[in-house]
ZAMARGU-4260 file (C-alpha; in steps of 0.2 Angstrom, whole numbers, plus 5000, padded with zeros to 4 digits):
<rodrens>
0) 5000/5000/5000 | 5007/5017/4995 | 5012/5029/5009 | 4999/5042/5013 | 5007/5059/5008
5) 5011/5071/5022 | 4998/5084/5027 | 5001/5101/5019 | 4994/5116/5028 | 4991/5130/5015
10) 4990/5143/5030 | 5007/5138/5037 | 5018/5148/5025 | 5018/5154/5007 | 5028/5139/5002
15) 5015/5127/5010 | 5002/5136/5000 | 5012/5134/4984 | 5016/5116/4989 | 4997/5112/4991
20) 4994/5119/4974 | 5008/5109/4966 | 5002/5093/4973 | 4984/5096/4968 | 4990/5099/4950
25) 5001/5084/4949 | 4990/5072/4959 | 4972/5077/4957 | 4973/5085/4939 | 4986/5076/4930
30) 4986/5059/4940 | 5005/5058/4939 | 5017/5050/4952 | 5031/5061/4959 | 5044/5051/4950
35) 5035/5053/4933 | 5032/5071/4936 | 5050/5074/4941 | 5057/5065/4926 | 5046/5075/4914
40) 5050/5091/4922 | 5069/5087/4923 | 5070/5089/4942 | 5074/5077/4957 | 5058/5068/4964
45) 5065/5070/4981 | 5066/5089/4978 | 5048/5089/4971 | 5042/5080/4987 | 5050/5094/4998
50) 5042/5107/4987 | 5025/5099/4988 | 5027/5099/5007 | 5032/5117/5008 | 5049/5113/5015
55) 5060/5122/5002 | 5058/5135/4989 | 5055/5130/4971 | 5067/5138/4958 | 5058/5149/4946
60) 5063/5139/4931 | 5057/5123/4938 | 5041/5131/4943 | 5039/5136/4925 | 5042/5118/4919
65) 5030/5111/4931 | 5017/5124/4926 | 5019/5119/4907 | 5019/5100/4912 | 5003/5101/4922
70) 4994/5113/4909 | 4991/5126/4923 | 4991/5140/4910 | 5003/5151/4920 | 4993/5149/4937
75) 5008/5141/4945 | 5020/5154/4939 | 5010/5168/4945 | 5007/5159/4962 | 5026/5156/4963
80) 5030/5174/4960 | 5018/5180/4973 | 5023/5168/4986 | 5042/5173/4983 | 5038/5191/4985
85) 5027/5188/5001 | 5040/5177/5009 | 5054/5189/5005 | 5044/5203/5014 | 5039/5191/5028
90) 5057/5185/5032 | 5065/5202/5029 | 5075/5197/5014 | 5067/5212/5005 | 5063/5229/5013
95) 5045/5234/5014 | 5044/5249/5002 | 5040/5267/5006 | 5022/5269/4999 | 5023/5288/5000
100) 5025/5291/4981 | 5013/5288/4967 | 5026/5277/4958 | 5027/5266/4973 | 5008/5266/4975
105) 5007/5259/4957 | 5019/5245/4963 | 5008/5242/4978 | 4992/5240/4968 | 5000/5229/4955
110) 5006/5218/4970 | 4989/5218/4977 | 4981/5212/4960 | 4994/5198/4959 | 4991/5193/4977
115) 4972/5192/4974 | 4974/5183/4958 | 4986/5170/4966 | 4974/5168/4981 | 4959/5164/4969
120) 4970/5152/4959 | 4975/5143/4975 | 4958/5142/4982 | 4964/5152/4997 | 4956/5167/5006
125) 4961/5184/5000 | 4971/5194/5013 | 4961/5210/5018 | 4977/5220/5016 | 4977/5216/4997
130) 4960/5223/4996 | 4966/5239/5006 | 4980/5241/4993 | 4969/5239/4978 | 4955/5250/4984
135) 4967/5264/4991 | 4965/5276/4977 | 4947/5276/4976 | 4945/5277/4995 | 4956/5292/4995
140) 4946/5301/4981 | 4930/5297/4990 | 4937/5305/5006 | 4944/5320/4996 | 4930/5323/4983
145) 4943/5335/4978 | 4945/5324/4906 | 4956/5310/4907 | 4950/5296/4895 | 4932/5294/4902
150) 4925/5289/4885 | 4938/5275/4884 | 4934/5269/4902 | 4916/5269/4898 | 4919/5258/4883
155) 4930/5246/4894 | 4915/5244/4906 | 4903/5241/4892 | 4914/5227/4885 | 4916/5220/4903
160) 4897/5220/4905 | 4895/5209/4889 | 4909/5198/4893 | 4901/5195/4910 | 4886/5187/4902
165) 4896/5176/4890 | 4911/5170/4900 | 4914/5158/4914 | 4918/5165/4931 | 4936/5170/4934
170) 4940/5176/4917 | 4931/5192/4918 | 4937/5195/4936 | 4955/5195/4931 | 4953/5209/4918
175) 4941/5219/4929 | 4953/5219/4944 | 4967/5224/4933 | 4957/5239/4926 | 4951/5244/4943
180) 4969/5245/4949 | 4973/5256/4934 | 4958/5268/4937 | 4963/5269/4955 | 4980/5275/4949
185) 4973/5288/4937 | 4962/5294/4951 | 4977/5298/4962 | 4985/5308/4948 | 4969/5318/4943
190) 4965/5335/4950 | 4950/5339/4939 | 4934/5337/4949 | 4924/5333/4934 | 4936/5319/4929
195) 4937/5312/4946 | 4918/5311/4947 | 4918/5302/4930 | 4932/5290/4936 | 4923/5286/4952
200) 4908/5281/4941 | 4919/5269/4932 | 4926/5263/4948 | 4909/5259/4956 | 4904/5249/4940
205) 4920/5239/4940 | 4918/5236/4959 | 4901/5230/4956 | 4907/5218/4943 | 4920/5211/4954
210) 4906/5208/4967 | 4896/5198/4955 | 4911/5188/4950 | 4917/5184/4968 | 4899/5179/4972
215) 4898/5167/4957 | 4915/5159/4962 | 4909/5157/4981 | 4920/5170/4989 | 4906/5179/4998
220) 4917/5188/5011 | 4927/5197/4997 | 4911/5200/4987 | 4903/5209/5001 | 4918/5220/5003
225) 4918/5225/4985 | 4899/5229/4985 | 4902/5241/5000 | 4915/5250/4990 | 4904/5250/4975
230) 4890/5258/4985 | 4902/5271/4992 | 4909/5276/4976 | 4892/5277/4968 | 4886/5288/4982
235) 4901/5299/4980 | 4897/5303/4962 | 4880/5310/4967 | 4873/5300/4951 | 4856/5295/4956
240) 4854/5281/4943 | 4871/5274/4947 | 4866/5273/4965 | 4850/5264/4961 | 4860/5252/4949
245) 4873/5247/4962 | 4860/5243/4975 | 4848/5234/4963 | 4862/5222/4958 | 4868/5220/4975
250) 4851/5216/4981 | 4849/5203/4967 | 4865/5194/4970 | 4862/5195/4989 | 4845/5186/4986
255) 4853/5172/4975 | 4868/5170/4987 | 4857/5168/5002 | 4860/5184/5012 | 4847/5187/5025
260) 4830/5192/5018 | 4830/5209/5028 | 4847/5214/5021 | 4841/5210/5003 | 4825/5220/5007
265) 4834/5235/5014 | 4845/5236/4998 | 4830/5235/4987 | 4820/5247/4997 | 4835/5259/4997
270) 4836/5258/4978 | 4817/5262/4976 | 4819/5276/4988 | 4834/5284/4979 | 4825/5282/4962
275) 4811/5293/4969 | 4799/5287/4956 | 4810/5290/4941 | 4809/5275/4929 | 4825/5266/4925
280) 4832/5249/4922 | 4838/5249/4940 | 4822/5253/4947 | 4814/5238/4938 | 4828/5227/4945
285) 4824/5233/4963 | 4805/5229/4961 | 4810/5212/4953 | 4820/5208/4969 | 4805/5212/4980
290) 4795/5200/4969 | 4808/5187/4972 | 4808/5189/4990 | 4789/5189/4992 | 4787/5174/4981
295) 4800/5164/4991 | 4791/5168/5007 | 4774/5162/4999 | 4767/5180/5000 | 4756/5180/4985
300) 4749/5197/4988 | 4765/5206/4989 | 4772/5196/4974 | 4758/5202/4963 | 4761/5220/4969
305) 4779/5220/4966 | 4776/5212/4948 | 4764/5226/4944 | 4778/5238/4949 | 4790/5229/4937
310) 4777/5230/4923 | 4773/5248/4926 | 4792/5253/4927 | 4796/5243/4911 | 4782/5251/4901
315) 4788/5268/4906 | 4806/5265/4901 | 4812/5275/4886 | 4816/5264/4870 | 4834/5268/4872
320) 4835/5257/4887 | 4831/5242/4876 | 4844/5247/4863 | 4858/5234/4858 | 4870/5248/4861
325) 4866/5248/4880 | 4875/5234/4890 | 4865/5220/4897 | 4869/5226/4914 | 4861/5243/4911
330) 4847/5238/4900 | 4830/5229/4905 | 4824/5221/4889 | 4809/5211/4885 | 4817/5195/4890
335) 4823/5202/4907 | 4805/5208/4911 | 4798/5190/4906 | 4811/5182/4917 | 4806/5194/4931
340) 4789/5187/4930 | 4792/5169/4927 | 4802/5164/4942 | 4790/5172/4955 | 4775/5165/4946
345) 4783/5148/4947 | 4786/5149/4966 | 4768/5154/4970 | 4761/5141/4959 | 4754/5152/4945
350) 4757/5138/4932 | 4750/5146/4916 | 4758/5163/4919 | 4775/5155/4923 | 4775/5145/4908
355) 4769/5159/4897 | 4783/5171/4904 | 4796/5157/4903 | 4792/5154/4884 | 4793/5173/4881
360) 4809/5175/4889 | 4817/5160/4880 | 4811/5167/4863 | 4819/5184/4867 | 4835/5180/4877
365) 4851/5181/4866 | 4857/5164/4862 | 4874/5168/4868 | 4868/5170/4886 | 4869/5152/4889
370) 4868/5153/4908 | 4852/5163/4907 | 4844/5150/4895 | 4849/5137/4908 | 4841/5146/4922
375) 4825/5148/4912 | 4825/5129/4909 | 4826/5126/4927 | 4812/5138/4931 | 4801/5129/4918
380) 4806/5113/4927 | 4801/5121/4944 | 4784/5126/4937 | 4781/5108/4932 | 4785/5101/4949
385) 4775/5114/4958 | 4760/5109/4946 | 4763/5090/4951 | 4770/5086/4934 | 4785/5079/4944
390) 4793/5066/4932 | 4795/5078/4917 | 4800/5092/4928 | 4814/5082/4937 | 4820/5075/4920
395) 4821/5093/4913 | 4830/5099/4928 | 4843/5084/4927 | 4846/5087/4909 | 4849/5105/4912
400) 4861/5102/4926 | 4870/5089/4916 | 4874/5102/4903 | 4877/5117/4915 | 4886/5114/4932
405) 4879/5122/4947 | 4880/5141/4949 | 4873/5153/4962 | 4857/5156/4953 | 4854/5138/4949
410) 4859/5132/4966 | 4844/5141/4974 | 4832/5136/4960 | 4836/5118/4961 | 4835/5119/4980
415) 4818/5126/4979 | 4813/5113/4967 | 4819/5099/4978 | 4812/5106/4993 | 4795/5108/4986
420) 4794/5090/4980 | 4780/5079/4987 | 4786/5067/5000 | 4783/5052/4989 | 4794/5059/4975
425) 4809/5063/4985 | 4816/5045/4983 | 4815/5045/4964 | 4831/5041/4955 | 4830/5058/4946
430) 4828/5067/4962 | 4843/5059/4969 | 4853/5062/4953 | 4848/5081/4954 | 4854/5082/4972
435) 4871/5075/4967 | 4872/5087/4952 | 4867/5102/4963 | 4882/5097/4975 | 4894/5100/4961
440) 4906/5115/4958 | 4902/5131/4948 | 4911/5133/4931 | 4898/5143/4921 | 4890/5160/4922
445) 4874/5160/4932
</rodrens>
């Protein structure tokens, strides 16, 4: 029987963290023995054993060869670089830099991005000080309130918004975090009040995108931190629609990720209050979240009230809000309105209305928004099971989950579907398989 490998504690030191990741890629991902991996990477298997146990430093060239061998696509190289720098600071081999100048602020923010990406790649918690460094420029501008490329930055945000709907979690976060660091640097160097307000607007949107991404990959602590920053940056601009937009999206993500209902309700209520009756996509979003909350609690009266508010707001929106030139995160198109109706109707057992709204949303939703189409399929399955058409509903849910691994949205919908099954149906093979699929890990946008 092979010897059980020594335990590795990723929290013990930077090299234990890297060692745990090296072992994961060799053993779990590539299914290679230490001898085979060492031979292919041109290193000694005894050294590889020490590196995996965090006992010694890995040389940079060996880290690069192991990254290539395991197909890690640069993740191990980035993690090795971050861990080397962190260990040098920790052990005093490198002096902690004086952060008083702008150039050194730039270095600090770059290191913060590198450390955050390394932590996500390693599945570790993100150090609070990394967020402090990354957010420092925006935080100072919010405190000081004291026209550089604003059109370019608006286009960057627009592109990120579209990428968010069509890419799996992780990809968008990396580019958004890098752009956020750059905006923070520009804020530090800008004296124009108009430009600073515009850049704060960009910062609020990028922070909200990071909050969405972090929620999707399960890092709720970091997600909450970025949402708080997004709200403060939006408030500092004085832009009413932006303030409503940030709170509307935070309320929706809070709902799907299971934040306490009173917190979600407060965010939605704040958005409605700030909107002051002025129709916008973001106001429709806030009313939609109110409908989700009421329907989840079985409150049919308030569900219908909130859905009427969604319809009334949607009907009052200008045609430009439905334009293809507006990003999906800022528009509220026909498919979004239909989705806003379908899910609450399914929860309260309004079968015909739920099916009609789901069919309408499917017909209008862009085909490239695969995650949204999967969500609509699950809502249809939820509607069937609530109407006691249990067999076909479970089969549809299983087929959807086979094609699309679990996400924040799908996790909640499947949980509600399974929780609402009749007692005699909970032991069905399809119900057991759906539970198994729902226990998987998220790799697709939700």
